[in-house]
N, C-alpha and C positions, 0 to 999 in steps of 0.2 A: 468705352465709357467716355462721356463727354467731360470736358474741363469744367470745373465748378470752383468758384472762389471760396466755398465753405469747406473744401476739403483741405485738411492740415497734415503736416508731417508729425511724426512723433516728437521731434525737437521742437516744433512750434507749439504743441500741445503743452510740453513740459515747460517751455519758456512762459506760456500764457499763465499756467497754474502757479509758476514761481512768482510772477508779477503779482498775480492776485493775492497770493499768501503774504509777500513782502508788504503789501499795503495794508495788511490787517494788523491794527495796533495791538490786539491781544497776543498774536503769535509773534510779535516782534520783541516782546519783553516777558517771556514766561519764566516761572519758577516751577520746576517739576520735581516731585519727590519720588524716589523709587530705589530698587536694589540693583546694583551693577552685576551684569552678567557678560559673558563673552568679551571680557576686557583684553585689549591688545595694544601694546605700544610698538609702533613701527620705528625703523631706524631714522626715518625723516623727522621724528620727534612728535608726530601726531598720535593722539589717543583715540582709539575707537572702542565703543562699548555700547551695551543696551541697557536701558532702564526698564525694569518690569515691576508690575504689582500683581495682584492676585489674578487679574483677568487680561491685561493687556501688556504690549511692550513697545518701546520707542528707540529707535536706533539713534545713536549720538555720535558726535565727532567733536573733538577738542584740538584745535590746531596748536602747533608748537609755540606760537607767540603768546596765546592765552594760557597754555600749559606751563609756561615759564614761571607763572606766579603761584603755581601749586606748591604748598608746604609739605604735602604728604603724597604717597604713592597709592592711587586708586587700586582697589582689589575686588575680586569677584565676591559677592555676598555682602558688600558694604552698603549700608543705607546712606544715601546722600540727597542733597538738594542741589539740582542743577539749574543755573540761570543762563538764558541764552534765547535764540529765536528759532522757529520752526519754519523750514522752507523746503523746496524740492530741489534735488540734484538732477538737472535735466538729462544727464547722460544716461541714467537708469530709471528715472521716473519715480525714485523712491523719496518720500519726505523724511526728514531727520531733523534732530535738534542740534544746532550749532552752538556748542556749550562755550560760554565765556568765562564762568566761574563755577567752582564745584566745592561744596562744603559738606563735611560729614555731618549727618544728622545726630543730634544729641551730644555732640562734642565739637569744640573748635578745631579747625585745620591745624593750628599749631600744636594742640595737645595730641592729635592723631599722628603728626609727624614726629613729635617727640617720642611717642611709644613705639613707633615703627622703627625709628633709627635705634632706639635703646635695645629692642629685641635683636636686631640685626647685629649690632656690635657685641651684644652679650653672646650670641652664637659664635661669633668669631674669636671669643676669648679676650677681647680688649679690656674687659673689666676684671679679669682674674687677678687675684692678689699675688699670685706667684710671679707675674711679670713686672710688678711695681718695684721701682728702684728706692733704695733707702735714702732718706734725707740726710745730707752731710751734717754732723753735730756742730761743726764750727766753720761755716762757709766763709771764704776769704772774699768772694765777690758774688753779689746777688743781682740778678737782672729782673726788672719790673716791666712786664709787657702789659701796658694799660694806656689809658688816655692821659696825656701829660697835663690836661687842664682840669681833671676832676679832682674831687675831695679825697678820692680813695688813694691816689698817688702821694698826696701830702701826708695823709695819715700814716701810710706805710713807712715813708721816709722818717717821719718823726719817731715812730716807735722803734724802727730798726736802729736809728742813731742812738736812742736812749738805752736800748738793751744791749746792743753790741756794736759800739762805734768803730771797732777794728775792722769790720766788713766794708768793702767798697760797694757802693750802690750805683748800678747803671739803669737808667730809664730808656726803654725801648718803645718810643711813642707809636701808637696805633689808634685807629678809630675802634670804639667798642660797641657801636650800634649803627644801624643803617646799612645801605647797600655797599657791599665791598669790605665791610668790617671783618667779616670772617676770614676773607682771603689775606688781609693785612695781618691779623693775628697769627695765622698759620705761617705766613712768610716770615714774621719775626721770630718765631720758634725755630724754623729751619735756619735762618740766618745765625741765630745765637749758637746753634749747634756747630754750624759750619765754621764759624770764627772762634768757637770755644770762649765766648766772652764772659762766662760765669760758671760758678760751681753749683748754683741753684737758680731757678727761674720761678717767678710768681706771676701768674696771669689772671686777670679778673677785672672787676669794676664794681661800683656802687650798686645799690638796689634800684628796682625799677619794675615795670610790667614785664609780662612774658615776652611781649614784642621787643622791648628794650634789651632784654638779655639774650635775644635769640641768636646772635652771633656765636654764643658759646654752646649752642645746640646744633651747629652746623657739622656735617660729617667731615669737612675739610680740617676743622679745627681738632676734632676728636682724633683723627689719624695723625696729624702733626704732633699732637701730644703723645700718642702711643709710640711714635717712631723716634722721639727725642731721647738722646743719650744723656742729656742733663736732667736731673730730677726736677719735677714740675709740681708746684702747689697751685691748686685751683681755688680762687677766691672770688666768687661771683655773687653779688647781691647780698642779701641778709640771710639769717638762720633758716627760714622756711624755704628759701629759693634753692632749687636743685636743677642743675644742668647736665647735659651729656659730658661736659668737660670735667665735672666733678667725679663722674664715675671712672673716667679714663685716667685721670691724674694720679700721681704717686701718692698725693695727700690732699684731702679736701679740707678747706678752712671755712668756717661759718661766715666770715666777713673779710674784707681786705685787712682790717686791723688785726684780726685773728691770725691771718696768714703770717703777718710780720712777727707776731708772738711765736708761732710755731716754727718759723724759719731760723731763729737764732736763740741761743740761751740769754738768760738775764745776767748781765755782768755783775749786778750787786749780789744776786743769789750765789753766783759762782764764786765771788770773792769771799762771801760769808762761808761757803762750803769749804774753800781752800784754807781759810783761817781756822775753822774747826778741825779740819784734817791736820794742819800744822800743829795744833795743840795736842791732838790725839797722838801724833807721831813723836812729839817731844816727850809726852808722858810715858809712852811706850819704851822709848830709848832709855829714859831715866830709870824706869822699872827694871829693864834688863841689865843695865850697868850696875844697879844696886845688887841685884841677885847674883851677878858674876863676881862683884866684889867680895860678897859674903862667901862665895864658893872658894875664891883665891885665898881669903883669909883662913878659911877652914883647912885648905890644903897646905898652906904655909906652915901650920902647926902640926901637920901630920908627921909621923915617925919616918916616913919615907924621905921627907925633905930634911928633917932635922938630923937624922942618922941614916944616911943612905946605905951604909954597909950592913945595917941590921936587916934589911930586906934580903941580902945575899945570905946572910947567916941563917935566917929563918928557912930560906929555901934549901940550903945545904942540909940542915936538920931534918926537913921534911924528907929529902932525898934519901938520907941514911935510914930514916924510919921506913920508907917504902922499900928500900933494899932489904932490910931485915924481914919485913912482912913477906916479900917475894921469896926469900930464901927459905923461911919457914913453911910457906905455902908449897914450894917445890918439894921439900923434904916430906911433908904429909902426903903429897900426891904420889911421890915415888913409893913410900911405904905402903899406901893403900893398893897400888897396882901390883907390888910384889905379893902382898897377901892374897890378892885376887888370883894371881898367876899360880901360887902354891895350891889354892883350892881347886882351880881347874885342872892342874897337873895330877892331883890326887884322884880326882874324879875320873880323869881319863885313865889313869893307871889301873884303878879299880875295874874299869870296863874292859881292860885289855884281855884278849884270849890267852895270852902268855900266862897271865895269873892263874887262869883255869887249868892249864897244863901243868903248872907248878904244883897243884894240889893232887896230881896223880891221874888226871884225865889225859885222853889222847884223841887225835883226830885222824880218821881214815880218809884217804884221798886216792882217787884214780890217777892214772898216769897223766891224764889230761888236766889234773887239778881240781876236778869235781869232788865234792864232799859225798861220802857214802853215809846215808842216813838210815838205811834199812837193809836187812839181810836178803829181803825179797828182790832186791834190785842187783844181786851178785850172782855170779856163775862159778861152779867149781873150777879151781885152777886158774882163776882170774887173779892177776897180780894187782897189788895196791901198795901204797906207802902209809905207814903209820907214823904219824908225827907225835913226838914226845917233847917234854920241857927242855931236854938237852940235845935233841937231834932227831934223826929219822931212821926208820927200820923198814927194809924191803920185805913184804909179806906175800902169801898167796892163800886164796881160799881152798879149803879142803872139805 
């Protein structure tokens, strides 16, 4: 075969097609809608998957740098919109979409990430009521993990001071939004536990968008809250706002101000309660003293105290009476038993064989003691004994 300048290597063909496709403006900025299949996350941090519709499929790759911005974890079967460029990978000659952004269709990526993390932590039991720690009723030291410049920290300090000025307040300053905020919040919780700086922690911030509150939806914050030995109240945003931190925390407050109200008792209500209890206690003691005074007065007039010897005289008379009753009872019992014994002896005597013999009857007995009841059982010349009332006679049958 002769040399020809038109003959190309597979690599050259791939490079040519790649250059051709890279120059195409449409292929350089595509939005592709499809269902994720064959999803794989490699240790390198790169995501590989395929987007398919009813008739076709498109191979896709999302490199680690672009994947770092993902708020959710892609899954097979998820409908998404992928943004990126289509080009050829010269090594295998396959065209694929190099994905720069990935958004779930029908819902924002933050919402999907929220639901995914919520389901994951729910399966692990981080939301279980059984693992939540009780809030101390009278905390001595309260740690506020929040932004030192926000209105939320000022509101909490003001309410805590008015309701329970006996508690010491420590502010642990952190960023509550933006990059690195979640790591700062988690680190502050861990440091507070390591140093035992408080009896109770409140973490949160004022209201904002879902993006503003996102630091409290990060897994690192949720796990720091679940591992805390110090009870934690979550106070993020306003009443409708719900974050992952709210589910994991030992107590959820609607707002930072509400967290301060839940953290400590109201001293005014407590003083009022103590005052009422003091009055009730005083009235109860007075009532008991009056009742016992009446009892003492009644006892002081009793015969036992005015004439102590009368008690012993009464008991002595009672003893004599009981002794007499016992003696009469014994006499009646002995007489009854004697009478019964006489009846039984008479009945036994009446049934005695000796009584029969005394009336002229006798008993014939063989030498072995057997009773002879019929002449048919005797033999002529057979000896026997005839027992009479006053003795025995030796006899013989003839």
